[in-house]
C-alpha positions in Angstrom: 0.0 0.0 0.0 2.8 2.3 0.9 4.6 1.6 -2.4 1.6 2.5 -4.4 1.3 5.9 -2.6 5.0 6.5 -3.2 4.7 5.8 -6.9 1.8 8.2 -7.2 3.7 10.9 -5.5 6.7 10.5 -7.9 4.3 10.7 -10.9 2.8 13.9 -9.6 6.2 15.4 -9.1 7.3 14.5 -12.6 4.1 15.9 -14.1 4.5 19.2 -12.1 8.1 19.4 -13.3 7.1 19.0 -16.9 4.4 21.7 -16.5 6.8 24.1 -15.0 9.5 23.7 -17.7 9.3 26.4 -20.3 8.5 25.3 -23.9 11.3 25.0 -26.3 11.3 28.0 -28.7 12.8 27.3 -32.1 14.4 30.0 -34.1 14.3 30.0 -37.9 18.1 29.6 -38.0 17.8 26.4 -36.1 15.4 25.0 -38.8 17.7 26.2 -41.6 20.8 24.7 -40.1 18.9 21.5 -39.5 17.9 21.5 -43.2 21.6 21.7 -44.1 22.2 18.6 -42.0 19.4 16.8 -43.8 20.9 17.7 -47.1 24.2 16.2 -46.0 22.3 13.0 -45.1 20.7 13.0 -48.5 24.1 13.2 -50.1 25.4 10.3 -47.9 22.3 8.3 -48.9 23.0 8.9 -52.6 20.0 11.2 -53.2 17.4 9.7 -50.9 14.3 11.8 -51.7 12.7 11.8 -48.3 15.4 14.0 -46.9 15.0 16.7 -49.6 11.2 16.5 -49.2 11.5 17.2 -45.5 13.8 20.1 -46.2 11.3 21.7 -48.7 8.4 21.0 -46.3 10.1 22.7 -43.4 11.2 25.6 -45.6 7.6 26.3 -46.7 6.4 26.1 -43.1 9.0 28.7 -41.9 9.1 31.0 -45.0 7.1 33.7 -43.2 9.6 33.9 -40.4 12.5 34.3 -42.8 13.4 38.0 -42.4 16.3 39.7 -44.4 18.4 39.8 -41.3 18.0 36.1 -40.6 18.7 35.3 -44.2 21.9 37.2 -44.1 22.9 35.4 -40.9 22.3 32.0 -42.6 24.3 33.0 -45.6 27.2 34.2 -43.5 27.3 30.9 -41.6 26.4 28.4 -44.4 28.6 29.6 -47.2 32.4 29.9 -47.3 34.0 33.3 -48.0 35.6 31.7 -51.0 32.3 30.9 -52.6 31.8 33.2 -55.6 28.0 33.3 -55.1 28.1 34.5 -51.4 28.6 38.2 -52.0 25.8 38.4 -54.6 23.4 36.4 -52.4 24.1 38.6 -49.4 23.4 41.7 -51.5 20.1 40.2 -52.7 19.0 39.4 -49.2 19.1 43.2 -48.5 19.5 42.9 -44.7 22.0 43.4 -42.0 23.2 40.4 -40.1 22.8 40.1 -36.3 26.0 40.7 -34.4 27.5 37.6 -32.6 26.3 37.6 -29.0 29.1 37.5 -26.4 29.4 34.3 -24.4 27.3 34.2 -21.2 29.1 35.3 -18.0 29.4 32.6 -15.4 27.2 33.1 -12.3 28.7 34.4 -9.1 29.0 32.3 -6.0 25.6 31.6 -4.4 23.6 32.5 -7.5 21.7 30.2 -9.7 22.6 29.8 -13.3 20.2 31.5 -15.7 18.6 29.4 -18.4 19.7 31.1 -21.6 18.8 29.5 -24.9 21.8 27.9 -26.7 22.8 29.6 -29.9 22.1 27.7 -33.2 24.8 25.3 -34.3 26.2 26.5 -37.6 27.1 24.1 -40.4 30.4 22.3 -40.4 33.1 23.1 -43.0 32.2 19.9 -44.8 28.5 21.0 -45.0 29.5 24.5 -46.2 31.4 22.9 -49.1 28.4 21.0 -50.4 26.8 22.1 -53.7 23.4 21.3 -52.1 24.1 24.0 -49.4 24.8 26.6 -52.1 21.6 25.5 -54.0 19.6 25.8 -50.8 21.0 29.3 -50.2 19.9 30.3 -53.7 16.5 28.9 -53.1 16.0 30.8 -49.9 17.0 34.1 -51.6 14.6 33.4 -54.5 11.7 32.6 -52.1 12.4 35.8 -50.2 12.4 37.9 -53.4 9.2 36.1 -54.7 7.4 37.0 -51.5 8.5 40.6 -51.7 7.4 40.8 -55.4 10.8 42.2 -56.4 11.7 42.2 -60.1 15.2 41.1 -59.1 13.9 37.5 -58.8 14.3 37.2 -62.6 18.0 37.7 -62.4 18.4 35.7 -59.2 16.7 32.6 -60.6 18.7 32.8 -63.9 22.0 33.2 -61.9 21.0 30.3 -59.7 20.3 27.9 -62.6 23.5 29.0 -64.3 25.7 28.4 -61.3 24.1 24.9 -60.6 24.1 23.7 -64.2 27.6 22.2 -63.9 26.5 19.7 -61.2 24.9 16.4 -61.9 24.0 15.0 -58.5 20.8 13.2 -57.6 20.7 14.9 -54.1 20.6 18.2 -56.0 17.7 17.4 -58.2 14.7 18.4 -55.9 16.3 21.8 -55.1 17.1 22.4 -58.8 13.5 21.5 -59.8 12.2 23.9 -57.2 14.4 26.7 -58.6 13.1 26.0 -62.1 9.6 26.3 -60.8 10.3 29.7 -59.3 12.1 30.7 -62.5 8.9 30.1 -64.5 6.7 31.7 -61.8 8.8 34.9 -61.8 8.5 35.3 -65.6 4.7 34.6 -65.4 4.1 37.2 -62.7 6.2 39.8 -64.5 4.6 39.2 -67.9 7.6 37.7 -69.7 6.6 34.0 -69.7 7.3 33.6 -73.4 11.0 34.5 -72.7 11.3 31.5 -70.4 10.2 28.9 -73.0 13.7 28.4 -74.5 15.3 28.0 -71.2 12.6 25.5 -70.1 13.1 23.4 -73.3 16.8 23.3 -72.6 16.4 22.3 -69.0 13.9 19.6 -70.0 16.4 18.2 -72.5 19.2 18.2 -69.9 16.9 16.5 -67.3 16.0 13.8 -69.7 19.6 13.2 -70.6 20.7 13.0 -66.9 17.7 10.8 -66.0 16.5 13.4 -63.5 12.9 12.3 -62.9 11.7 15.2 -60.7 13.4 17.7 -63.0 11.9 16.1 -66.1 8.3 16.1 -64.9 8.6 19.6 -63.4 9.9 21.1 -66.7 7.3 19.2 -68.7 4.5 20.6 -66.6 5.9 24.1 -66.8 6.2 23.9 -70.6 2.6 22.7 -70.8 1.6 25.6 -68.6 3.6 28.0 -70.8 1.8 26.8 -74.0 -1.6 26.9 -72.4 -1.0 30.4 -71.1 -0.9 31.6 -74.7 -3.7 29.1 -75.8 -1.3 27.1 -78.0 -3.1 23.8 -77.5 -1.7 22.1 -80.6 1.8 22.7 -79.5 1.1 21.5 -76.0 -0.5 18.3 -77.3 2.5 17.6 -79.6 4.9 18.1 -76.6 2.8 15.9 -74.3 2.5 13.1 -76.9 6.3 13.0 -77.6 7.6 13.6 -74.1 8.4 10.5 -72.0 7.1 10.5 -68.5 9.3 9.1 -65.7 8.2 6.0 -63.9 8.5 7.4 -60.3 6.3 10.5 -60.3 5.4 12.8 -57.4 1.8 13.3 -56.5 1.9 17.0 -56.9 3.4 16.9 -60.4 1.0 14.2 -61.4 -2.0 16.3 -60.3 -0.6 19.2 -62.4 -0.1 17.0 -65.4 -3.7 15.6 -65.2 -5.0 19.2 -64.9 -3.2 20.3 -68.0 -4.1 17.2 -69.9 -7.8 17.7 -69.0 -7.7 21.2 -70.3 -6.2 20.1 -73.6 -8.8 17.3 -74.0 -11.6 19.7 -73.2 -10.6 22.1 -76.0 -10.2 19.1 -78.4 -13.9 18.2 -77.8 -12.9 15.0 -75.9 -15.1 15.8 -73.0 -15.3 12.3 -71.4 -11.5 12.0 -71.2 -11.3 15.6 -70.0 -13.7 14.9 -67.2 -11.8 11.8 -66.2 -8.5 13.6 -66.0 -9.8 16.6 -64.1 -11.8 14.5 -61.7 -8.7 12.4 -61.0 -6.6 15.5 -60.4 -9.2 16.8 -58.0 -9.3 13.6 -56.1 -5.5 13.4 -55.8 -4.9 17.1 -55.0 -3.5 17.9 -51.6 -6.0 19.2 -49.0 -4.0 22.4 -48.5 -4.1 23.3 -52.2 -7.4 25.1 -52.0 -6.8 27.4 -54.9 -5.9 24.5 -57.2 -9.1 22.7 -56.1 -11.2 25.8 -57.0 -9.6 25.9 -60.4 -10.4 22.2 -61.0 -14.0 22.7 -59.9 -14.4 25.5 -62.5 -13.2 23.3 -65.4 -15.1 20.2 -64.2 -18.3 22.2 -64.0 -18.0 23.5 -67.6 -17.0 20.0 -69.0 -19.9 18.4 -67.2 -22.3 21.0 -68.7 -20.9 20.2 -72.1 -21.5 16.5 -71.6 -25.2 17.3 -70.8 -24.9 16.8 -67.0 -26.3 19.3 -64.6 -24.0 19.6 -61.5 -25.7 20.1 -58.1 -24.9 23.0 -55.9 -22.9 20.9 -53.5 -20.6 19.9 -56.5 -19.7 23.6 -57.0 -17.9 23.7 -53.6 -14.3 22.6 -53.4 -14.2 19.6 -51.1 -11.5 19.2 -48.5 -10.3 16.1 -46.6 -10.2 18.2 -43.4 -13.9 19.2 -43.7 -13.1 22.9 -43.9 -15.9 25.1 -45.3 -15.4 27.2 -48.4 -14.2 30.7 -47.8 -15.8 33.9 -49.0 -13.1 34.3 -51.7 -13.7 30.7 -53.0 -17.5 31.3 -53.1 -17.0 34.5 -55.1 -14.7 32.7 -57.5 -17.3 30.0 -58.2 -20.3 32.3 -58.3 -20.1 32.8 -62.2 -20.2 29.0 -62.7 -23.1 28.6 -60.3 -25.1 31.1 -62.4 -24.0 29.4 -65.6 -25.2 26.0 -64.3 -28.5 27.5 -63.3 -29.0 29.0 -66.8 -28.2 25.7 -68.5 -30.5 23.8 -66.1 -33.5 26.1 -67.0 -32.7 26.1 -70.7 -33.0 29.9 -70.6 -31.1 31.3 -73.6 -31.6 34.9 -72.5 -30.3 34.1 -69.0 -27.4 32.3 -70.5 -26.5 35.3 -72.6 -26.8 37.6 -69.6 -24.5 35.4 -67.5 -21.9 35.1 -70.3 -21.8 38.9 -70.7 -21.8 39.7 -67.0 -19.0 37.3 -66.1 -17.1 37.5 -69.4 -14.0 38.9 -67.7 -13.9 36.0 -65.2 -14.3 33.4 -68.0 -11.5 35.0 -69.9 -9.2 35.0 -66.9 -10.0 31.4 -66.3 -9.4 30.5 -70.0 -12.9 28.9 -70.1 -14.5 31.5 -72.4 -14.1 29.2 -75.4 -16.0 26.3 -73.7 -18.7 28.7 -72.4 -19.4 29.7 -75.9 -20.0 26.1 -76.9 -22.7 25.8 -74.2 -25.2 27.7 -76.3 -26.2 24.5 -78.1 -26.8 22.7 -74.8 -29.0 25.5 -73.5 -31.1 25.4 -76.7 -31.4 21.6 -76.4 -32.6 21.8 -72.7 -35.1 24.5 -73.7 -36.4 22.4 -76.6 -36.8 19.4 -74.3 -38.9 21.4 -71.8 -41.0 22.8 -74.6 -41.6 19.4 -76.1 -42.7 18.0 -72.8 -45.1 20.9 -72.1 -46.8 21.0 -75.5 -48.2 18.2 -77.6 -47.7 20.4 -80.7 -46.4 24.0 -81.1 -45.5 26.2 -84.0 -41.8 26.7 -84.7 -42.2 30.5 -84.5 -43.5 30.1 -80.9 -40.6 27.8 -80.2 -38.2 30.5 -81.3 -40.0 33.1 -79.1 -39.9 30.9 -76.1 -36.2 30.0 -76.5 -35.2 33.6 -77.3 -33.7 32.8 -80.6 -32.7 35.6 -82.9 -34.8 36.3 -86.0 -32.0 35.2 -88.3 -31.6 31.8 -86.8 -32.8 28.8 -88.7 -35.3 27.4 -86.1 -36.2 24.4 -88.2 -32.6 23.3 -88.7 -31.9 23.7 -85.0 -34.9 21.6 -84.0 -34.1 18.9 -86.5 -30.6 18.6 -85.3 -31.7 18.3 -81.7 -34.2 15.6 -82.6 -31.5 13.7 -84.6 -29.0 13.8 -81.7 -31.6 12.3 -79.4 -31.8 15.2 -77.0 -35.5 15.8 -77.8 -38.2 13.1 -78.2 -40.4 14.7 -80.8 -41.1 14.9 -84.5 -41.1 17.7 -86.9 -43.9 18.6 -89.3 -42.2 20.4 -92.1 -45.3 21.3 -94.0 -47.2 22.8 -91.1 -44.0 24.1 -89.4 -44.9 22.4 -86.1 -43.0 20.6 -83.4 -45.0 17.6 -82.4 -44.2 16.0 -79.1 -44.3 12.2 -78.7 -47.1 11.0 -76.4 -46.0 8.4 -73.8 -48.0 5.2 -74.3 -49.3 2.8 -71.6 -46.5 0.5 -70.6 -48.9 -2.2 -69.4 -50.3 -2.4 -72.9 -47.0 -3.7 -74.1 -44.9 -6.9 -73.5 -42.5 -5.1 -71.2 -44.1 -6.1 -67.9 -44.2 -9.8 -69.0 -40.5 -9.6 -70.0 -39.5 -8.2 -66.6 -41.6 -10.8 -64.8 -40.0 -13.6 -66.9 -36.5 -12.3 -66.0 -37.3 -12.3 -62.3 -38.6 -15.9 -62.5 -35.6 -17.1 -64.4 -33.3 -15.5 -61.8 -35.2 -17.4 -59.0 -35.0 -20.7 -60.9 -31.3 -20.3 -61.5 -30.7 -19.6 -57.8 -32.7 -22.7 -56.9 -30.8 -24.9 -59.3 -27.5 -23.7 -58.0 -28.5 -24.4 -54.4 -29.6 -27.9 -55.3 -26.2 -28.6 -57.0 -24.4 -27.3 -53.9 -26.4 -29.7 -51.6 -25.5 -32.9 -53.6 -22.1 -33.3 -51.8 -21.9 -33.8 -48.0 -20.1 -31.0 -46.2 -16.5 -31.5 -45.2 -15.9 -32.6 -41.6 -13.3 -30.7 -39.6 -12.1 -33.9 -37.7 -11.3 -37.3 -39.0 -10.1 -38.5 -42.4 -12.0 -37.5 -45.6 -14.2 -40.1 -47.4 -11.8 -42.0 -49.6 -8.8 -40.4 -48.0 -5.5 -42.1 -47.3 -6.4 -42.9 -43.7 -9.3 -45.3 -44.6 -9.3 -48.9 -45.7 -10.6 -50.1 -49.1 -13.8 -51.4 -47.5 -14.6 -48.1 -45.9 -13.9 -46.2 -49.0 -16.1 -48.4 -51.1 -19.0 -48.0 -48.5 -18.6 -44.2 -48.6 -18.7 -44.1 -52.4 -21.8 -46.3 -52.4 -23.6 -44.1 -49.9 -22.6 -41.0 -51.9 -23.9 -42.5 -55.1 -27.3 -43.3 -53.4 -27.7 -39.7 -52.3 -27.0 -38.5 -55.9 -29.6 -40.9 -57.3 -32.2 -39.7 -54.8 -31.5 -36.1 -55.7 -31.8 -36.9 -59.4 -35.2 -38.5 -58.8 -36.4 -35.4 -56.9 -35.3 -33.2 -59.8 -37.2 -35.3 -62.3 -40.3 -35.1 -60.1 
């Protein structure tokens, strides 16, 4: 009893001690120096991708805490003075380093030592000499310039790719691919994306020659984005069809590739394949990529409308694995597509024209304006279907008035094409200029109920016959040798076979009865 009380007291003391200890506060330099250590491990593991992935993940998580002063401190500690890139990177950082703090003074006699946080451990000389460390320093400067929106990022990314082009190391591939991404992003944001195409083609060729998988798929996706930015769909399809995709692909790059492929297929009138690609990309997209999910929902909505499907309102909200609700910005971005789906659902041509004119700027920015123009035929088809169901016969002039067709439109040709495509169940009286709807007959006056009843009876009879066949053989016993098995004598096996034959004959007689 006393031992139990003593153990409880010790647990309480440990718990109170843990509560009184201050939480460990990490500095951004601690994370950056740890990333350098991870890069060294990646080099030792001959390009193990999980180390580089963790470096990039931690860098993105701490990028908001990366001030110019902290960046200069990292560059001073991580790069040697003999590195030709150090002076330029420090100048790009644009900050003043923190002076080195003096060592703490020892406490006087009788005083308790103060708990001062230990300074970050700088990289070793071997780590400073690694090309991966230099590439990481370039990446941090480029990220900082990208966040600031500075035009100097164009020169910084070009210099970084030029200084790292001489290395062919697998541990360097993820950092190099990320620099290529920021190179294309910088040109896109500053309106010079066409100038980056030649460099991207060269980098893709080099990555293919060096068997750099992550660099190969990154440059391929950036080239597809470059072509689609200028609506050069034929060039994008030629590149995609001739480029060889690596076997080991990352999930993020695969989502981007499916998105671009879906856009190409949608413009090429292959809506079913476009829907499959876009839906798969939406399913595989990371939960944190909310903007990417919104972009996918826009394209999926337009493609489904072109296929004749009417998406529900819940389908026009980007889903998230965490269950987070759509933000106000996301709802505003998807509002034009909700109005578009509503106009197509009602078959209102005037409403469709109003939506297309009101949100034309949004459709142009999203590159969906070409697909939205193709929806006019679907709106007319839905309107014709509603009219044919509402009227047994109606004049073509009244059909044109109800659909809001222009006076110059050939109403008879439009109605005939809709009937031929199977969208409208009606007939056309050319002499009287009438649209005659088909009356639905009595189903019980046909042979359809008898055929359905016969199919059900046949299914029940098949199930009965299968059950009878399964009952002809006795079930296997868990203990004891099987009939006719190696553990029985010849007399016993013969008796078992005779009994089994008797059962089969009796079952056959019951079947005949």
